[in-house]
matplotlib code that plots the C-alpha trace (Angstrom):
import matplotlib.pyplot as plt

x = [0.0, 2.8, 4.5, 1.3, 0.9, 4.5, 5.0, 1.6, -0.3, 2.3, 2.9, -1.0, -1.4, 1.7, 1.1, -1.4, -4.4, -6.0, -5.0, -3.7, 0.1, -0.2, -2.3, 0.4, 3.1, 6.3, 8.5, 6.0, 5.7, 9.5, 9.3, 6.6, 9.3, 10.9, 7.7, 7.2, 3.4, 3.3, 4.6, 2.4, -0.6, 0.1, 0.7, -2.5, -4.6, -3.1, -4.0, -7.4, -8.8, -7.1, -6.4, -3.0, 0.0, 3.6, 4.6, 2.5, 4.0, 7.6, 9.1, 7.2, 8.0, 11.7, 11.7, 10.2, 12.8, 15.5, 14.2, 14.0, 17.6, 18.8, 16.8, 18.1, 21.5, 21.4, 19.9, 22.7, 25.4, 23.8, 23.4, 27.2, 28.1, 25.9, 27.3, 31.0]
y = [0.0, 2.3, 1.7, 2.4, 5.9, 6.8, 5.8, 5.2, 8.1, 10.9, 9.2, 9.2, 12.8, 14.3, 12.4, 14.8, 12.2, 13.9, 17.5, 19.2, 19.7, 23.2, 24.2, 23.0, 25.4, 25.6, 23.7, 20.7, 20.9, 20.3, 17.4, 15.8, 15.3, 12.5, 10.6, 8.0, 8.1, 11.6, 10.6, 7.4, 9.4, 11.9, 8.8, 7.3, 10.4, 10.8, 7.3, 6.9, 10.5, 11.7, 8.5, 9.8, 8.0, 7.6, 11.0, 12.9, 11.5, 10.5, 12.6, 11.0, 7.7, 8.5, 9.8, 6.5, 4.5, 6.6, 6.2, 2.4, 2.1, 4.2, 2.2, -1.0, 0.3, 1.3, -2.2, -4.0, -2.0, -2.5, -6.3, -6.5, -4.8, -7.2, -10.3, -9.4]
z = [0.0, 0.8, -2.6, -4.4, -2.5, -3.1, -6.8, -8.5, -7.1, -8.2, -11.4, -12.1, -11.1, -12.9, -16.1, -17.2, -17.0, -14.1, -14.4, -17.7, -17.4, -18.7, -15.7, -13.2, -11.9, -13.8, -11.5, -11.5, -15.3, -15.5, -13.2, -15.5, -18.2, -16.3, -16.0, -18.8, -18.5, -19.8, -23.1, -23.2, -22.7, -25.5, -27.8, -26.7, -27.1, -30.7, -31.6, -30.0, -30.3, -33.5, -35.3, -36.1, -37.4, -36.2, -37.7, -35.1, -32.0, -32.9, -30.3, -27.5, -28.8, -29.0, -25.5, -24.2, -26.2, -24.6, -21.0, -21.8, -22.8, -19.8, -17.4, -18.9, -18.9, -15.3, -14.4, -16.2, -14.4, -11.0, -11.7, -12.6, -9.3, -7.3, -9.1, -8.3]

ax = plt.figure().add_subplot(projection="3d")
ax.plot(x, y, z, "-o")
ax.set_aspect("equal")
plt.show()
């Protein structure tokens, strides 16, 4: 329950699903750039509501791919340290 409150709730609120990101204070808007759910929601809205193709959300997709490789790289480094 504690992990849901400390991780899921802020991600849900800061993703732009509940409150529009443009209505948040500027410092909070800057924090939302590190939340992957923000980019996923932009992609989802473009596909479902607008019926857009890959051209309209390639920046968000690139951000998610970069976050994936950064997280994967950090995980591999951490696993190497724990194995030796």
